[in-house]
C-alpha positions in Angstrom: 145.5 104.4 -86.8 142.3 104.6 -88.6 140.3 101.5 -89.4 137.1 100.7 -91.2 135.1 98.2 -93.2 133.1 98.0 -96.4 129.3 98.0 -96.1 127.2 95.7 -98.4 126.8 96.6 -102.0 123.6 98.1 -103.4 122.7 100.3 -100.5 120.1 102.8 -101.7 119.6 105.0 -98.6 121.0 105.4 -95.1 120.2 107.4 -92.0 121.8 107.7 -88.5 120.0 107.3 -85.2 119.4 110.3 -83.0 122.1 109.3 -80.5 124.6 108.7 -83.4 125.4 105.2 -82.2 123.5 103.2 -84.9 122.5 103.5 -88.5 119.7 102.2 -90.7 120.3 101.3 -94.3 118.3 99.9 -97.2 119.8 97.2 -99.5 118.3 96.5 -102.9 117.5 92.9 -103.6 115.8 91.1 -106.5 112.5 91.3 -104.6 112.7 94.9 -103.5 114.7 96.2 -100.5 115.7 95.0 -97.1 116.2 97.4 -94.2 118.7 96.7 -91.4 120.0 98.5 -88.3 123.6 98.3 -87.1 125.7 99.7 -84.4 128.8 101.7 -85.4 130.8 99.7 -82.8 129.6 96.2 -83.8 129.3 94.2 -87.0 126.1 92.5 -86.1 123.1 93.7 -88.1 119.3 93.4 -87.3 116.8 93.2 -90.2 113.8 95.3 -89.3 112.1 96.0 -92.7 111.4 94.4 -96.1 109.4 95.8 -99.0 108.7 94.9 -102.6 108.8 98.6 -103.3 112.4 99.8 -103.6 112.3 103.6 -103.9 112.4 105.0 -100.3 114.0 108.0 -98.5 114.6 107.5 -94.8 114.9 109.6 -91.6 115.5 108.3 -88.1 114.2 111.1 -85.9 113.5 109.2 -82.6 115.0 106.1 -81.0 112.1 103.9 -81.9 110.8 105.4 -85.1 112.1 105.4 -88.6 110.3 107.5 -91.2 110.1 106.2 -94.8 108.9 108.5 -97.6 108.4 107.2 -101.2 110.9 108.9 -103.6 109.3 112.0 -105.1 108.0 113.1 -108.5 105.4 115.6 -109.4 103.8 112.9 -111.5 103.4 110.5 -108.5 101.3 110.7 -105.3 103.8 110.1 -102.5 103.2 108.6 -99.0 104.9 108.6 -95.6 105.2 105.5 -93.4 106.5 105.1 -89.8 108.5 102.0 -88.9 108.7 101.0 -85.2 112.2 99.7 -84.7 111.2 97.7 -81.6 108.1 95.9 -82.8 108.8 96.0 -86.6 105.3 97.4 -87.1 104.9 99.8 -90.0 102.0 102.3 -90.2 101.0 104.8 -93.0 101.1 108.4 -91.6 99.5 110.0 -94.7 99.7 109.9 -98.5 98.2 111.0 -101.8 100.5 114.0 -102.0 102.2 114.7 -105.4 105.9 115.3 -105.3 106.1 114.5 -101.6 109.3 115.1 -99.7 109.4 115.3 -95.9 111.3 116.6 -92.9 110.3 115.3 -89.4 111.1 117.0 -86.2 113.3 115.2 -83.6 110.2 114.0 -81.7 108.5 112.5 -84.7 105.4 114.5 -83.9 105.4 117.0 -86.8 106.4 116.7 -90.4 107.2 119.5 -92.8 106.3 118.5 -96.3 105.7 119.9 -99.8 102.7 119.5 -102.0 103.5 119.8 -105.7 100.7 122.1 -107.1 100.2 123.6 -110.6 101.8 126.8 -109.4 104.7 125.3 -107.3 105.7 123.2 -104.3 103.6 124.4 -101.4 104.9 123.9 -97.9 102.6 122.3 -95.3 103.0 121.0 -91.7 101.5 117.7 -90.6 100.6 116.9 -86.9 101.3 113.2 -87.0 99.1 112.3 -84.0 96.1 114.5 -84.8 96.4 113.9 -88.6 95.8 117.6 -89.2 97.8 119.9 -91.5 98.6 123.6 -91.6 99.0 125.2 -95.0 102.0 127.6 -94.6 101.1 129.4 -97.8 104.7 129.6 -99.0 106.6 127.7 -101.7 109.6 125.7 -100.9 111.1 122.2 -100.3 111.6 120.5 -96.9 115.1 119.5 -97.8 116.0 123.3 -97.8 114.9 123.6 -94.2 116.0 122.6 -90.6 114.2 122.2 -87.3 115.5 123.8 -84.1 116.3 121.6 -81.2 113.1 122.6 -79.2 110.9 121.8 -82.2 109.3 125.2 -82.0 110.7 126.8 -85.2 111.7 125.8 -88.7 114.3 127.7 -90.6 113.9 127.5 -94.4 115.4 128.8 -97.6 112.5 129.7 -99.9 112.6 130.9 -103.5 111.9 134.6 -104.1 110.2 133.6 -107.4 108.9 130.3 -108.6 108.2 129.2 -112.2 106.8 125.9 -113.5 105.1 123.1 -111.7 107.5 120.1 -112.1 108.8 120.1 -108.5 110.9 118.7 -107.0 112.0 117.0 -110.2 113.3 120.1 -112.1 115.2 121.3 -109.1 117.0 118.0 -108.5 117.7 117.6 -112.2 119.4 121.1 -112.2 116.9 122.5 -114.7 115.8 125.1 -112.2 118.0 127.1 -109.7 116.4 129.2 -107.0 117.2 132.6 -105.7 116.4 132.2 -102.0 115.4 134.3 -99.0 115.4 132.9 -95.5 112.3 132.6 -93.3 111.5 131.4 -89.7 108.3 129.3 -89.3 106.5 129.0 -86.0 105.6 125.3 -85.8 102.8 126.0 -83.4 101.0 128.7 -85.2 102.3 128.4 -88.8 103.4 132.1 -88.8 106.2 132.8 -91.3 108.7 135.6 -90.6 111.3 136.8 -93.1 114.8 136.8 -91.5 117.0 138.1 -94.3 115.1 141.2 -95.6 117.1 141.3 -98.8 120.5 141.6 -96.9 122.2 138.9 -99.0 123.9 140.5 -102.0 124.5 137.2 -103.9 122.0 134.7 -105.3 121.7 131.7 -103.0 120.1 128.3 -103.7 120.6 126.9 -100.2 120.9 123.2 -99.3 122.1 121.1 -96.3 120.9 123.6 -93.7 122.1 123.2 -90.0 122.2 125.2 -86.9 125.2 125.6 -84.5 124.7 124.5 -80.8 123.7 127.9 -79.6 121.2 128.2 -82.6 122.5 131.7 -83.2 123.9 130.8 -86.6 122.4 129.1 -89.6 124.9 127.4 -92.0 124.2 126.1 -95.5 125.8 125.2 -98.8 125.0 127.3 -101.9 124.0 124.8 -104.5 125.0 127.2 -107.3 128.8 127.0 -106.5 129.2 124.6 -103.6 130.4 127.3 -101.1 129.7 127.2 -97.4 127.8 130.1 -95.9 126.7 131.3 -92.4 123.7 133.5 -91.5 123.8 135.3 -88.2 120.4 134.8 -86.5 121.0 137.1 -83.5 
């Protein structure tokens, strides 16, 4: 028989560890938020984070690192912080980026992010250790992308046309819907290759991208109608 339990109220964000045995969640309090880790098999929780700032988006890419990005708006300069789950130490990776959203690879060494400019959300790639960036010279959002397991390539759905500058706000609010193509980004060189070549005969605004185990198929949900799609990469 199935069994379960209720988690605390007022959880604002949650992410799962790379080995899928634990999860990290933020709970809103009167003074901000508290971040805790917990095993799926035990009820004991460990508090690892507190902040007076309550608006965070989280990723748990490596066993000892949790990435926390300030919630985005084109009106606000965002920042990315890295929390060490063992020591509790928190360091700022970078910041000062308007409309910042992020997608870290599974080693925590590179972060794909968008920079909201006057002409659209520009995709860039951060080397976390070297503190250097590569401008990919394409518009898009990291939440419309996925890293491959080897961390060598990033697959993204990018808009064929972009209008306005209020990203990612207008896309999340549903005021703008994209018509996407799919590209493959070389994480080492920044080279961008088109992988669809206009072969999709329906308008797609792709979200929740993921690869199968063989990485020969890319799956996604079309935000326009909620349908599930697959793209053959072979």
